N, C-alpha and C positions, 0 to 999 in steps of 0.2 A: 504494499500500499504506499502511498505516498504522503508526506507530510507536508502540507500546502498553506496553511492557515497558521498566521502569526510565525510563518517560516518559510525558508527557501524550498522550492519543490525539490522535495529528497525522500528516498527508500527509507522505511522503518529501520530497516538492518542498519543502512548509513547513518542514521541519526541516533541510533542506540550504541553503535562504534563510537561516536565522538562524546556521547555521555559517558559511556564507560571508561575513554582516555581521559577525559576531562575531570571525572572523579575520582580515579586513581591518582592522577597529578596533584590534585587538591588534597588528597588524603595523606600522600607520602610528603607533602608540604606540611600537613596539620603534625604528623608524626614528628618532624623534625623541630617544629616549633615548640610543641608541648615536651619534647624529650630536652630540649637545651633551657628553656627557661624554666621549666619546673623541676627538672633533676641536675642539668649540670651547672648552670648560674647558680642556683643556690647554694651549692658545694665550691664555687669559686669565690662566692663572698665570704663563706666562712674562713677563709685564709687571711682575710683583710679585718675579722672582727675581733676583738679582743678575746681571750678566753673565758673572762670574769662575765662577759656579756652572753655569749654564746647560750648558756643553758636557759636563759630566760626567753630565748627565739624559738625554742623546740615546739612548742604550741603554734607559733606562726608557721613554722616550716612543717609539721605536720599537715596543716591545712593545705597548704601549697603542694606537699606530697600528694594527697589524696584528690585535690583537684587535676592535677597533672595526671596521675593514674587512670583517673573516669575519662579526661581528655583523649589519652593515648588509647584507651578499649575502644572508645568510639571511633577515633581516626582508624584502627586498625578493623574493625566492624565495616566501615565506609570501605577500606580498601578491600576488603573482600567481597562487599557487595559489587563493587565496580567491576570486580575480577569475573566475578560471576555474570554480569551484564554483558563485558567483554566478551568473553568465551561464548556465551550462547548467541550472540549477534553475528560473530565470525560463524560460529556454526550453523547459522540459518542461510548464510551465503554459500558456503563450502558442503555441508551435508555431514560434517563430522560429529565427533562424540562430544556430549555436553558433559560438564562437572555435575550440574544438578539439572535434573530431567524438569523443567519449567519454562513457560512460553517468556519471549520477550515481552510481550504484551501486558503479562502479569507481573513482570520484574518491574517493569516501566509505573505500575499501578502501586505496587507496594514502595517503590520509591517516591511517589507525590505523596502518598500516606505517610510517610518518614517524613518527609518535608513538613507537611500541615502540622504534624505531631510535634516535632522540633520547635515550630514557630508556635503554638500553643503553649509548650512548655515556658519558651523563652517569655511570651505574653505575659503568663500568669506569675511568673518570678518577678517580671518588671511592676506589674500592676500591684502585688502584695507589697514589694519594696517602697513604692510610692505612695500606698496607703499609710505604710508604717510610718515614713517620713513626715506625711501630712499629721499624723497623730502624735508624734513625738514633738513637732514643732508648734501643733497647737497647744501642747503642754509647757512650751518652752524650755524643752531639754536643749541642751547643746548650744542654745543662742543665747549671746550675752544683750543683744538690743533689741530692735523691733524686729517680729516674726512676720510682718506681711509679706516681705519678698521670697523669701524660703518658701511660705506657704503657697504663693502664686505659680515659684516654680515647680513644686512638687505635684500642685494640680495640673499644670500643664504636662507634666511628666506622664500624670495617670493619664490624661485624656489620649496622648500621644500614644501611648500604651494600648489603651481600647482600639483607636481607630487604625492604627499601624499595625498591632499584633495580633492581638486576640480577635477581631472582626475579621480580618481577611483568613484567618488560620480556620476559623469555625465555618467559614464559607468555602473554603478549600476541603476539609473533611467531609463537610455535609454533600458539597458536589460528586466528591468522590464515591461516597456511599452511597447516594442516590441516582448516581449516572445522569448528573446534569450538567450538560455540556455549557449552559449558561450561567452555572455559578462558577463554573473552571474559568470561562471567557472574562467575568469581571473579578475575579483573582488575577488573572494575567496582567488586564488593563491597570488594575490597582497598584500591582508591583513595579509596572512599567513608570507610572508615576512616581512612586516612590523611588524608583532607581534614579529617574531624572533627578528630581528633589537633593538626591543623595549626590550626583556627579558635581551640580551645582556648588551645595555647602563645602565639598571637598576641594574643589578648585579656589573656592575664595580662603580655605583655611590654610591652603599651602603658603600665602602670603605672611601666616601668623606661625607656622610650624618649621620643622627639617623638612627640606624638600624630597632627600631621599626617602627618608621613612613615611612621608605623606604619599609620594607615588608607588612605593611597594604595596602600602595599605589598599590605596587605590587600586592598582592591577590584580590584587587577592580577591579584593570584594568584586571587581569586574567578572573572575573567573568563576566564584561561586554564584553570582548572580545567574552567568549564562547558564551554569550547571542546574541552580533548582528552577527557573523558571523555563529553561530547557526541557527539563522532565515533564514537568506540567503540560507545556505546550504539545509535546509527543503524546500524552495521556490524552489530552484534549482531542486531538486529532483522530485518535484510535476511536473515541466515543462517538464522533462524528461519523466517522467511516461505520461503526456499528450500526448507529442508527438510519444512515443511510442503505446498509445492507436489510437490515430488519424490514423498512418501509417497502423495500423493493420486492423482498419475499411476500410481504402482505399483500401488495398488489399482483403478484404473480397467483396467489392464491386466490383471490377474488376474481381475477379472469378465469382460473380453471374452474372454480366451484362458484358460481353467482351465487347469493343471496336473493331470491324469491320470494318478495312480499305476496301474500295470499290474503285477500279481504273476505271476511266472510258474508 
C-alpha cells in the first residue's frame, strides 16, 4: 500500500524501514546520553568532590542512578522495538525469516499506542507537578515576597500541560482504540502546530544560549519529531486504506446480493 496522506507517496515497507532506522539511531543516541550523564559523569564529579562532602550526596546519586537505569532500560526496549520493525519491514520486501511473526501494520499500531502512552505519562507528571507548585505557592512555601507571579507561571504551566500533552495524548489513544482516522488527523495537525511553535522558540533562544548545545538539542528533537509523527502518520494511512477496502467490499456485496424492499 501507498503512504500518501501527510507524507510523500511511498510504500508501507519503505516507510517502515525508515521508521526502524530512525528509531534505532535515536535509541542508540539515548543509550549513550543516559550512560554518560547518569553513570560516567557522576563518577567523574566524585573525583573533584572533597571526601567529607561525598557521603552527603549519596541519596542524590542514588536518585540519579535510578533515573539513569530506567532511561537506559527504556532506550534498550526502544532499540529492540526498532530492530523488530526494521527486520519485519525488510523481510516483507525479500520474503525472508522474521525475528517475531507479527505484521508491520500491527507493529506500527503498537508503536503509535506507545507514543500516546508516553505522552499521557509526561502530561500527567507535568500536570501533577504544576498543581503541586500552585498549592505550595498558595501556602507561601519557598517564597519570600509576592506569590502572584509564581502562581501565574504555574497556572500557565498547568494550562500548557493540559492543552499540549493531556488532550492530544487522550485523543491519540482514543483514536487508535476506536480506529478513528479523524482523531489521528487532528493529532497530527496539532503536533505539527506544536512543532512549528517549538522551532520558532528554539531559534529565538539560540541568541541567549550556547549555539552548539542549542543546535544539537534542536537536531535531536527534529529526529524524534520525525519518528513519532511519522509513526502515527503511517498508522493513519493504514486506517484510511482499511476503511477504503471495507467500503469497497461492502459495495461489492451490495451489488452481488442486492437488498429488495417488499411492501406488504
